[in-house]
PANU-628718 format. One record per atom (N, C-alpha, C): x, y, z. Coordinates in steps of 0.02 Angstrom, whole numbers, padded with zeros to 5 digits, always signed. Layout:
N
XYZ
...
# end
This chain:
294
+00042-00060+00000
+00000+00000+00000
+00044+00063+00000
+00026+00112-00041
+00065+00174-00041
+00048+00216+00022
+00092+00263+00037
+00080+00310+00091
+00048+00374+00065
+00057+00386+00000
+00038+00450-00029
+00020+00440-00102
-00030+00476-00127
-00048+00473-00197
-00049+00544-00225
-00018+00553-00283
-00023+00615-00321
-00067+00599-00380
-00125+00631-00384
-00173+00616-00437
-00170+00670-00491
-00164+00647-00553
-00161+00691-00611
-00226+00685-00651
-00240+00734-00693
-00296+00729-00739
-00281+00768-00802
-00324+00763-00851
-00318+00800-00913
-00359+00864-00909
-00332+00918-00937
-00369+00981-00935
-00434+00976-00975
-00437+00930-01021
-00497+00922-01062
-00548+00875-01032
-00528+00837-00980
-00573+00789-00949
-00549+00775-00878
-00580+00808-00830
-00558+00802-00760
-00573+00732-00732
-00616+00695-00765
-00632+00628-00740
-00581+00576-00763
-00539+00594-00811
-00487+00549-00835
-00425+00561-00792
-00414+00518-00742
-00361+00529-00693
-00308+00474-00696
-00250+00491-00668
-00195+00443-00663
-00161+00453-00596
-00156+00400-00557
-00127+00404-00489
-00055+00382-00489
-00014+00422-00455
+00056+00406-00442
+00062+00387-00369
+00074+00322-00353
+00078+00300-00283
+00150+00305-00256
+00157+00334-00197
+00223+00343-00167
+00225+00312-00098
+00284+00287-00080
+00296+00265-00011
+00350+00309+00020
+00339+00329+00083
+00384+00375+00115
+00453+00344+00126
+00504+00387+00124
+00571+00368+00143
+00573+00358+00219
+00625+00326+00242
+00635+00316+00314
+00688+00367+00337
+00666+00429+00346
+00712+00479+00373
+00673+00528+00418
+00707+00563+00462
+00673+00605+00513
+00639+00666+00486
+00646+00680+00420
+00612+00738+00392
+00538+00723+00376
+00521+00659+00368
+00454+00640+00346
+00400+00666+00393
+00405+00658+00459
+00353+00685+00503
+00346+00761+00496
+00401+00796+00482
+00398+00868+00474
+00359+00886+00410
+00374+00850+00356
+00338+00864+00294
+00264+00847+00302
+00250+00791+00333
+00180+00770+00342
+00141+00821+00384
+00172+00848+00435
+00140+00899+00476
+00124+00961+00435
+00170+00981+00392
+00159+01040+00349
+00104+01027+00298
+00102+00966+00271
+00049+00948+00224
-00019+00953+00259
-00025+00924+00318
-00089+00926+00355
-00107+00998+00374
-00056+01038+00389
-00068+01109+00405
-00098+01145+00345
-00069+01135+00286
-00095+01168+00226
-00166+01145+00211
-00178+01079+00220
-00245+01053+00208
-00296+01082+00257
-00276+01091+00320
-00322+01118+00370
-00341+01190+00354
-00296+01226+00320
-00310+01295+00300
-00351+01299+00236
-00355+01243+00200
-00389+01244+00136
-00346+01275+00081
-00280+01273+00089
-00235+01302+00039
-00242+01264-00027
-00247+01301-00081
-00254+01271-00147
-00186+01261-00179
-00181+01215-00225
-00120+01207-00265
-00115+01269-00309
-00057+01302-00308
-00051+01368-00338
-00053+01367-00414
-00024+01317-00444
-00024+01310-00517
-00026+01236-00533
-00079+01215-00566
-00090+01143-00576
-00058+01117-00641
-00025+01161-00678
+00004+01140-00742
+00080+01140-00741
+00110+01131-00681
+00183+01134-00677
+00214+01066-00693
+00205+01047-00756
+00236+00988-00786
+00293+01012-00829
+00350+00980-00823
+00410+01001-00860
+00438+00941-00898
+00449+00949-00963
+00482+00897-01002
+00442+00832-01007
+00376+00835-00996
+00335+00774-00997
+00284+00773-01052
+00264+00831-01077
+00216+00834-01132
+00232+00895-01175
+00193+00906-01226
+00208+00959-01275
+00168+01023-01262
+00135+01028-01204
+00093+01086-01191
+00133+01151-01189
+00193+01146-01158
+00235+01206-01151
+00297+01201-01195
+00315+01258-01224
+00377+01265-01262
+00414+01326-01236
+00477+01333-01255
+00515+01392-01236
+00482+01455-01264
+00458+01451-01326
+00428+01509-01359
+00365+01531-01322
+00323+01483-01303
+00262+01501-01266
+00279+01530-01198
+00330+01502-01166
+00349+01526-01100
+00374+01598-01104
+00414+01614-01155
+00438+01683-01164
+00379+01730-01173
+00331+01710-01215
+00272+01752-01227
+00233+01765-01163
+00226+01714-01121
+00187+01722-01059
+00225+01765-01008
+00292+01757-01004
+00332+01800-00960
+00321+01873-00978
+00325+01889-01043
+00317+01958-01065
+00246+01983-01055
+00198+01938-01060
+00129+01956-01046
+00121+01974-00972
+00153+01936-00928
+00149+01951-00856
+00184+02018-00841
+00239+02032-00875
+00272+02097-00866
+00225+02153-00886
+00189+02145-00942
+00141+02196-00963
+00086+02205-00911
+00062+02149-00884
+00008+02153-00834
+00032+02190-00771
+00094+02176-00750
+00121+02210-00692
+00128+02285-00705
+00154+02302-00764
+00164+02372-00781
+00098+02409-00791
+00045+02373-00809
-00021+02405-00814
-00047+02425-00745
-00027+02386-00694
-00048+02401-00626
-00001+02449-00592
+00064+02440-00604
+00116+02485-00576
+00157+02511-00635
+00134+02565-00667
+00166+02589-00729
+00241+02600-00723
+00277+02572-00773
+00349+02583-00778
+00392+02545-00729
+00362+02498-00693
+00401+02463-00641
+00457+02421-00670
+00441+02383-00723
+00491+02338-00754
+00504+02362-00825
+00568+02373-00840
+00584+02403-00905
+00621+02356-00953
+00618+02291-00939
+00650+02243-00984
+00604+02184-00996
+00610+02154-01055
+00574+02092-01071
+00623+02041-01097
+00602+01979-01094
+00645+01924-01115
+00636+01912-01190
+00690+01899-01225
+00687+01888-01297
+00705+01817-01318
+00747+01784-01277
+00768+01716-01296
+00785+01676-01233
+00787+01611-01242
+00802+01567-01185
+00874+01576-01162
+00917+01603-01203
+00987+01613-01184
+01000+01679-01148
+00948+01720-01142
+00956+01786-01110
+00949+01779-01034
+00998+01745-01004
+00995+01733-00932
+01000+01797-00892
+01034+01847-00919
+01041+01910-00882
+00973+01942-00870
+00930+01941-00922
+00863+01969-00913
+00821+01927-00866
+00829+01861-00869
+00794+01818-00821
+00816+01834-00750
+00881+01844-00740
+00905+01862-00673
+00877+01929-00651
+00875+01977-00699
+00847+02043-00685
+00774+02038-00663
+00734+01999-00700
+00663+01991-00684
+00655+01956-00617
+00697+01907-00604
+00693+01871-00540
+00710+01917-00482
+00756+01963-00494
+00774+02010-00441
+00715+02055-00423
+00673+02071-00473
+00612+02110-00458
+00564+02069-00416
+00558+02005-00433
+00515+01962-00392
+00539+01962-00320
+00604+01954-00310
+00632+01952-00242
+00620+02018-00205
+00634+02073-00240
+00631+02139-00208
+00561+02156-00184
+00512+02144-00225
+00444+02166-00207
+00403+02110-00173
+00424+02049-00181
+00392+01995-00143
+00415+01999-00070
+00480+02011-00061
+00508+02012+00006
+00524+01941+00029
+00552+01936+00087
+00573+01872+00115
+00513+01831+00137
+00507+01771+00109
+00454+01724+00127
+00386+01757+00125
+00355+01769+00182
+00286+01795+00185
+00284+01870+00196
+00339+01905+00184
+00342+01976+00200
+00291+02017+00161
+00274+01994+00101
+00228+02034+00061
+00158+02036+00090
+00144+01994+00139
+00078+01995+00171
+00069+02058+00213
+00125+02087+00237
+00121+02146+00280
+00161+02205+00253
+00198+02197+00199
+00240+02251+00171
+00195+02309+00149
+00211+02371+00170
+00171+02429+00151
+00164+02438+00076
+00216+02417+00038
+00213+02426-00035
+00152+02391-00065
+00131+02336-00034
+00075+02297-00061
+00007+02321-00038
+00006+02364+00012
-00058+02380+00044
-00107+02416-00002
-00081+02456-00050
-00126+02491-00096
-00129+02458-00165
-00102+02397-00170
-00102+02361-00234
-00162+02314-00236
-00192+02306-00295
-00249+02260-00300
-00228+02188-00286
-00274+02149-00259
-00261+02079-00243
-00239+02040-00304
-00262+02060-00363
-00246+02024-00425
-00172+02026-00442
-00135+02074-00413
-00064+02079-00430
-00024+02021-00401
-00044+01995-00344
-00003+01944-00311
+00002+01879-00351
-00053+01851-00376
-00044+01790-00417
-00005+01802-00481
-00011+01863-00510
+00029+01879-00570
+00103+01878-00552
+00118+01905-00493
+00188+01908-00470
+00216+01837-00460
+00176+01794-00429
+00197+01725-00419
+00205+01688-00485
+00159+01700-00532
+00163+01668-00597
+00226+01690-00634
+00244+01753-00629
+00306+01776-00662
+00365+01735-00638
+00370+01724-00573
+00424+01683-00546
+00422+01612-00572
+00363+01582-00574
+00356+01514-00600
+00379+01509-00672
+00360+01557-00713
+00377+01553-00784
+00451+01568-00795
+00482+01609-00753
+00554+01619-00758
+00590+01552-00748
+00571+01516-00696
+00602+01451-00683
+00585+01400-00737
+00526+01405-00765
+00509+01360-00820
+00554+01372-00880
+00565+01435-00897
+00608+01450-00954
+00680+01429-00942
+00704+01435-00881
+00773+01415-00865
+00782+01340-00878
+00729+01302-00876
+00734+01231-00890
+00752+01215-00961
+00743+01264-01006
+00758+01253-01077
+00830+01273-01095
+00870+01294-01046
+00937+01317-01062
+00980+01263-01095
+00968+01201-01076
+01009+01146-01104
+00968+01101-01150
+00914+01129-01178
+00871+01090-01222
+00805+01075-01189
+00784+01012-01189
+00722+00992-01158
+00730+00988-01083
+00684+01017-01045
+00690+01015-00971
+00689+00943-00945
+00725+00932-00890
+00722+00867-00858
+00649+00854-00836
+00622+00794-00849
+00552+00781-00833
+00538+00783-00759
+00490+00824-00740
+00472+00832-00670
+00404+00865-00665
+00375+00861-00605
+00313+00895-00588
+00325+00931-00522
+00302+00993-00519
+00310+01034-00458
+00242+01048-00427
+00237+01040-00361
+00175+01051-00325
+00187+01101-00269
+00151+01157-00271
+00156+01208-00218
+00086+01228-00196
+00080+01246-00133
+00016+01270-00107
+00018+01346-00100
-00031+01378-00131
-00033+01451-00134
-00044+01481-00065
+00000+01527-00047
-00006+01566+00015
+00001+01526+00079
+00024+01464+00075
+00035+01426+00136
+00096+01456+00172
+00089+01476+00234
+00144+01511+00269
+00207+01468+00274
+00264+01501+00267
+00329+01467+00274
+00358+01488+00342
+00339+01451+00394
+00357+01471+00462
+00403+01421+00497
+00411+01362+00469
+00452+01310+00500
+00522+01311+00468
+00573+01306+00509
+00642+01309+00484
+00678+01242+00493
+00724+01230+00447
+00764+01169+00449
+00811+01169+00509
+00820+01111+00538
+00870+01102+00591
+00936+01081+00559
+00990+01088+00597
+01056+01073+00569
+01060+01001+00544
+01028+00955+00578
+01031+00885+00557
+00993+00873+00492
+00945+00917+00476
+00907+00910+00413
+00953+00918+00352
+01004+00960+00359
+01048+00972+00302
+01087+00909+00283
+01096+00863+00329
+01130+00801+00314
+01089+00757+00267
+01024+00771+00261
+00980+00730+00220
+00977+00752+00147
+01004+00811+00132
+01002+00837+00064
+01044+00793+00017
+01017+00781-00043
+01053+00744-00095
+01062+00789-00156
+01122+00789-00184
+01135+00832-00242
+01101+00806-00305
+01106+00741-00318
+01078+00713-00379
+01005+00693-00371
+00970+00693-00428
+00900+00672-00430
+00894+00600-00455
+00844+00563-00429
+00833+00494-00450
+00762+00487-00477
+00756+00444-00528
+00691+00432-00560
+00641+00406-00507
+00581+00436-00507
+00528+00414-00464
+00530+00441-00393
+00578+00485-00379
+00582+00511-00311
+00545+00577-00303
+00518+00586-00245
+00485+00648-00225
+00533+00685-00178
+00545+00749-00191
+00594+00788-00154
+00564+00851-00125
+00594+00875-00071
+00576+00940-00043
+00591+00994-00094
+00555+01049-00088
+00563+01106-00134
+00591+01166-00096
+00634+01203-00128
+00661+01265-00100
+00603+01310-00081
+00599+01330-00018
+00540+01367+00007
+00556+01438+00028
+00614+01464+00008
+00633+01532+00026
+00628+01577-00035
+00639+01641-00025
+00640+01689-00080
+00712+01711-00089
+00740+01698-00147
+00810+01714-00160
+00841+01658-00202
+00905+01648-00195
+00940+01596-00232
+00989+01559-00187
+00988+01493-00193
+01035+01452-00155
+01101+01448-00194
+01148+01410-00168
+01215+01406-00198
+01212+01381-00270
+01174+01328-00282
+01170+01299-00350
+01142+01349-00400
+01088+01384-00381
+01058+01433-00426
+01107+01489-00443
+01142+01513-00393
+01191+01567-00406
+01247+01542-00452
+01270+01481-00440
+01326+01454-00480
+01306+01445-00553
+01245+01424-00566
+01223+01410-00634
+01194+01470-00670
+01169+01520-00632
+01136+01577-00664
+01183+01634-00680
+01245+01632-00654
+01293+01687-00666
+01258+01753-00653
+01231+01761-00592
+01183+01814-00577
+01216+01875-00545
+01213+01932-00581
+01237+01995-00554
+01181+02037-00523
+01119+02012-00526
+01062+02051-00503
+01034+02028-00436
+01057+01969-00412
+01025+01942-00352
+01035+01988-00293
+00985+01988-00249
+00988+02032-00190
+01032+02002-00136
+01033+01936-00131
+01071+01904-00078
+01072+01829-00090
+01121+01796-00058
+01121+01723-00055
+01073+01702+00000
+01026+01657-00017
+00978+01633+00033
+00980+01557+00032
+01012+01526+00080
+01015+01452+00082
+00946+01424+00100
+00934+01360+00087
+00871+01330+00111
+00866+01340+00186
+00816+01375+00207
+00807+01391+00278
+00740+01366+00304
+00687+01380+00265
+00620+01358+00284
+00602+01295+00246
+00552+01260+00271
+00525+01203+00234
+00449+01207+00236
+00418+01173+00189
+00345+01174+00183
+00322+01108+00153
+00258+01104+00135
+00231+01044+00103
+00245+01043+00028
+00274+01096+00000
+00289+01099-00071
+00340+01045-00089
+00335+01018-00150
+00381+00965-00170
+00387+00961-00246
+00436+00923-00269
+00441+00909-00340
+00451+00834-00351
+00422+00809-00404
+00427+00739-00424
+00475+00734-00482
+00523+00689-00478
+00575+00684-00530
+00566+00619-00569
+00576+00625-00635
+00569+00568-00679
+00630+00561-00724
+00688+00572-00694
+00753+00560-00727
+00803+00547-00672
+00859+00518-00689
+00912+00504-00641
+00975+00540-00664
+01004+00580-00620
+01067+00614-00636
+01125+00564-00635
+01167+00568-00684
+01227+00526-00686
+01277+00550-00634
+01325+00508-00618
+01377+00528-00572
+01417+00586-00600
+01426+00587-00667
+01461+00643-00699
+01423+00708-00687
+01356+00706-00692
+01316+00766-00681
+01321+00789-00609
+01319+00742-00562
+01325+00759-00491
+01393+00791-00478
+01446+00764-00507
+01513+00792-00498
+01517+00861-00529
+01484+00871-00586
+01483+00937-00618
+01451+00989-00572
+01394+00971-00542
+01360+01017-00496
+01404+01034-00437
+01433+00983-00407
+01475+00993-00348
+01536+01036-00364
+01567+01023-00421
+01626+01062-00441
+01608+01134-00458
+01552+01143-00492
+01531+01210-00512
+01515+01252-00450
+01481+01221-00402
+01464+01257-00341
+01526+01272-00299
+01572+01224-00296
+01634+01235-00259
+01675+01291-00290
+01679+01291-00357
+01717+01344-00391
+01684+01412-00380
+01616+01414-00381
+01581+01477-00372
+01595+01504-00301
+01593+01460-00252
+01607+01482-00184
+01678+01509-00179
+01726+01474-00208
+01797+01495-00205
+01806+01564-00236
+01774+01576-00293
+01780+01641-00327
+01747+01697-00287
+01699+01679-00245
+01661+01730-00208
+01665+01719-00133
+01722+01692-00110
+01727+01672-00040
+01721+01731+00008
+01745+01791-00012
+01739+01849+00032
+01665+01866+00043
+01625+01863-00010
+01554+01876-00004
+01521+01828+00045
+01534+01764+00036
+01503+01714+00079
+01527+01720+00151
+01591+01731+00161
+01618+01736+00228
+01592+01796+00266
+01583+01853+00230
+01555+01912+00263
+01482+01900+00283
+01449+01853+00250
+01380+01835+00267
+01378+01780+00320
+01437+01754+00339
+01439+01704+00391
+01438+01632+00367
+01456+01621+00304
+01454+01553+00276
+01525+01531+00256
+01556+01492+00300
+01620+01462+00282
+01607+01405+00233
+01659+01381+00200
+01649+01332+00146
+01620+01266+00172
+01632+01250+00235
+01605+01187+00262
+01538+01197+00297
+01506+01254+00285
+01441+01267+00317
+01389+01217+00292
+01352+01188+00338
+01303+01137+00320
+01248+01163+00275
+01238+01229+00275
+01184+01259+00235
+01201+01267+00161
+01263+01254+00143
+01284+01260+00073
+01268+01195+00035
+01206+01175+00038
+01184+01114+00005
+01165+01130-00068
+01162+01077-00109
+01152+01088-00181
+01094+01046-00209
+01050+01024-00167
+00996+00982-00191
+00934+00986-00149
+00905+00928-00133
+00842+00925-00097
+00842+00864-00050
+00793+00863-00006
+00784+00806+00038
+00735+00756+00006
+00754+00693-00001
+00706+00643-00028
+00651+00630+00023
+00588+00632-00001
+00530+00622+00042
+00498+00554+00031
+00492+00535-00032
+00457+00472-00048
+00482+00446-00115
+00468+00381-00127
+00486+00351-00192
+00425+00321-00224
+00422+00327-00290
+00365+00302-00329
+00366+00226-00331
+00307+00196-00325
+00299+00124-00333
+00282+00111-00406
+00327+00079-00443
+00317+00069-00515
+00356+00009-00539
+00340-00012-00600
+00375-00069-00631
+00421-00048-00687
+00399+00002-00727
+00436+00019-00788
+00441+00095-00796
+00502+00120-00804
+00512+00191-00815
+00478+00214-00880
+00486+00175-00933
+00458+00194-00998
+00382+00196-00994
+00352+00149-00957
+00279+00149-00950
+00255+00211-00912
+00291+00230-00859
+00273+00289-00821
+00277+00351-00865
+00331+00359-00903
+00340+00417-00945
+00287+00420-01000
+00268+00362-01027
+00216+00361-01079
+00149+00384-01049
+00133+00360-00990
+00070+00380-00958
+00071+00455-00940
+00127+00478-00914
+00132+00548-00894
+00124+00595-00954
+00145+00574-01012
+00139+00616-01072
+00066+00630-01091
+00020+00591-01062
-00051+00598-01079
-00088+00645-01031
-00055+00665-00977
-00089+00705-00926
-00052+00771-00916
-00089+00823-00897
-00058+00889-00893
-00083+00933-00836
-00120+00904-00788
-00144+00944-00731
-00137+00903-00667
-00123+00937-00612
-00120+00906-00546
-00189+00912-00515
-00221+00856-00499
-00287+00859-00469
-00284+00864-00393
-00239+00825-00362
-00235+00828-00290
-00180+00784-00262
-00167+00792-00198
-00116+00753-00162
-00151+00725-00100
-00144+00659-00090
-00184+00626-00038
-00141+00579+00004
-00143+00588+00070
-00112+00540+00114
-00159+00479+00121
-00129+00420+00122
-00169+00359+00128
-00178+00340+00202
# end
């Protein structure tokens, strides 16, 4: 019996569903994640975007993502005239993506700060989901930098408070590489961790923000990173730290700091027989219907 089911459906037929059964890992983070899931459910928090499928079907392309990013920029500028003065033109324009992400960070604020920030008090409620969507689409476009995005599904709950923080022992559970069929914790802070900074070559970021908070948000992975890829990530992050060691040290992060992690905590593993069968089924579905504890 699974511990958890992620149910998918088709946008054209909500009754056509497909269940992904997961069993929890045996690690001390699981009770923490489960508590956050139940907390979000008790509040009635909705899944913020039900179409966060990457590299699994043909619904999204880089071209469509660029168009939607620029549409969101227009919508923001219609509400706050002249706020953002750049648009994205291509998937290789990482500098503009970094620039746009810096706007998200600046006006969103740290974690839940935008709930009380005076800047938001005279803004229409409709601006907040547009702001969140801009961030989602920026990350979606970044997935196309090396061609087709690695197949995955991301699940987040809209407006669920990020109030719980990781303990030092939790950082020992982080894994750099991704494995097929695994469910992982999702970065729950506002900013960029070490891996994002190393890969984005970002001159616009406001600050380094290591994984600090955790929530019920998660991502499902449907590929396995090779050992060469894991070594590449570790080397790239190590080199980035070395080149910017004064910055990190002034912020209180020595190179052996436990918070300089480069991955996620494994939460659960998919119960399945065939990778190819799973990928074929996933290509037929494009919406997240719900997440259910058994």
